[in-house]
PAKOL-563428 format. One record per residue (C-alpha): residue in one letter; chain; y, z, x. Coordinates in steps of 0.02 Angstrom, whole numbers, plus 50000, padded with zeros to 5 digits. Example, Ala and Ser with C-alpha at 12.3 -4.5 7.8 and 13.67 -1.06 7.14 Angstrom:
+------+-----+-------+-------+-------+
: type : mol :     y :     z :     x :
+------+-----+-------+-------+-------+
:    A :   A : 49775 : 50390 : 50615 :
:    S :   A : 49947 : 50357 : 50684 :
+------+-----+-------+-------+-------+
end
This chain:
+------+-----+-------+-------+-------+
: type : mol :     y :     z :     x :
+------+-----+-------+-------+-------+
:    M :   A : 50003 : 50001 : 50007 :
:    R :   A : 50167 : 49962 : 50061 :
:    E :   A : 50300 : 50098 : 50105 :
:    S :   A : 50466 : 50116 : 50009 :
:    F :   A : 50623 : 50199 : 50047 :
:    I :   A : 50645 : 50379 : 49982 :
:    A :   A : 50803 : 50439 : 50062 :
:    V :   A : 50951 : 50379 : 50171 :
:    Q :   A : 51070 : 50434 : 50304 :
:    K :   A : 51256 : 50383 : 50291 :
:    N :   A : 51400 : 50382 : 50406 :
:    G :   A : 51567 : 50457 : 50367 :
:    D :   A : 51621 : 50302 : 50279 :
:    G :   A : 51465 : 50311 : 50165 :
:    D :   A : 51380 : 50163 : 50237 :
:    I :   A : 51184 : 50180 : 50249 :
:    M :   A : 51133 : 50192 : 50439 :
:    A :   A : 50952 : 50241 : 50417 :
:    F :   A : 50808 : 50251 : 50298 :
:    K :   A : 50665 : 50371 : 50269 :
:    T :   A : 50510 : 50298 : 50215 :
:    S :   A : 50375 : 50361 : 50089 :
:    S :   A : 50265 : 50395 : 50242 :
:    G :   A : 50395 : 50499 : 50326 :
:    R :   A : 50455 : 50365 : 50460 :
:    V :   A : 50640 : 50364 : 50498 :
:    L :   A : 50705 : 50181 : 50519 :
:    Q :   A : 50876 : 50139 : 50595 :
:    Y :   A : 50955 : 49998 : 50484 :
:    D :   A : 50909 : 49857 : 50603 :
:    Q :   A : 50729 : 49910 : 50613 :
:    A :   A : 50730 : 49932 : 50418 :
:    L :   A : 50802 : 49762 : 50397 :
:    Q :   A : 50662 : 49685 : 50508 :
:    E :   A : 50526 : 49777 : 50406 :
:    V :   A : 50598 : 49721 : 50234 :
:    Q :   A : 50601 : 49540 : 50300 :
:    S :   A : 50423 : 49552 : 50356 :
:    G :   A : 50364 : 49624 : 50178 :
:    S :   A : 50318 : 49793 : 50238 :
:    I :   A : 50434 : 49888 : 50118 :
:    Q :   A : 50421 : 49866 : 49934 :
:    G :   A : 50564 : 49881 : 49804 :
:    V :   A : 50699 : 49801 : 49916 :
:    N :   A : 50749 : 49639 : 49975 :
:    V :   A : 50874 : 49555 : 50096 :
:    F :   A : 51028 : 49455 : 50054 :
:    K :   A : 51160 : 49378 : 50157 :
:    G :   A : 51332 : 49442 : 50131 :
:    K :   A : 51499 : 49334 : 50123 :
:    D :   A : 51521 : 49381 : 50303 :
:    G :   A : 51364 : 49294 : 50350 :
:    D :   A : 51269 : 49454 : 50397 :
:    S :   A : 51102 : 49505 : 50310 :
:    Y :   A : 51099 : 49675 : 50210 :
:    I :   A : 50965 : 49770 : 50121 :
:    R :   A : 50978 : 49799 : 49941 :
:    G :   A : 50863 : 49869 : 49800 :
:    D :   A : 50771 : 49753 : 49689 :
:    A :   A : 50860 : 49729 : 49521 :
:    D :   A : 50760 : 49826 : 49399 :
:    G :   A : 50898 : 49894 : 49285 :
:    D :   A : 50865 : 50076 : 49348 :
:    P :   A : 51014 : 50140 : 49434 :
:    T :   A : 50937 : 50300 : 49495 :
:    N :   A : 50834 : 50207 : 49633 :
:    N :   A : 50988 : 50115 : 49695 :
:    L :   A : 50990 : 50139 : 49887 :
:    D :   A : 51170 : 50225 : 49870 :
:    N :   A : 51083 : 50351 : 49748 :
:    L :   A : 50942 : 50400 : 49855 :
:    P :   A : 50947 : 50581 : 49914 :
:    M :   A : 51010 : 50608 : 50099 :
:    F :   A : 50908 : 50671 : 50237 :
+------+-----+-------+-------+-------+
end
């Protein structure tokens, strides 16, 4: 079974810097981005922003409680 993100670390500006997975691993943003792109993490996808950079976002499921910004902090 693929992992999912269960918590996040944010910087002082509120930007997500790291993720905690369902197996307890802590992934820095760039490492998490690679794992999402490879299909190792469920419930999220990668999109290209207007600035041309790639970003992680939660799959659209209509449930705001599991949005990445709403995950608990660790």
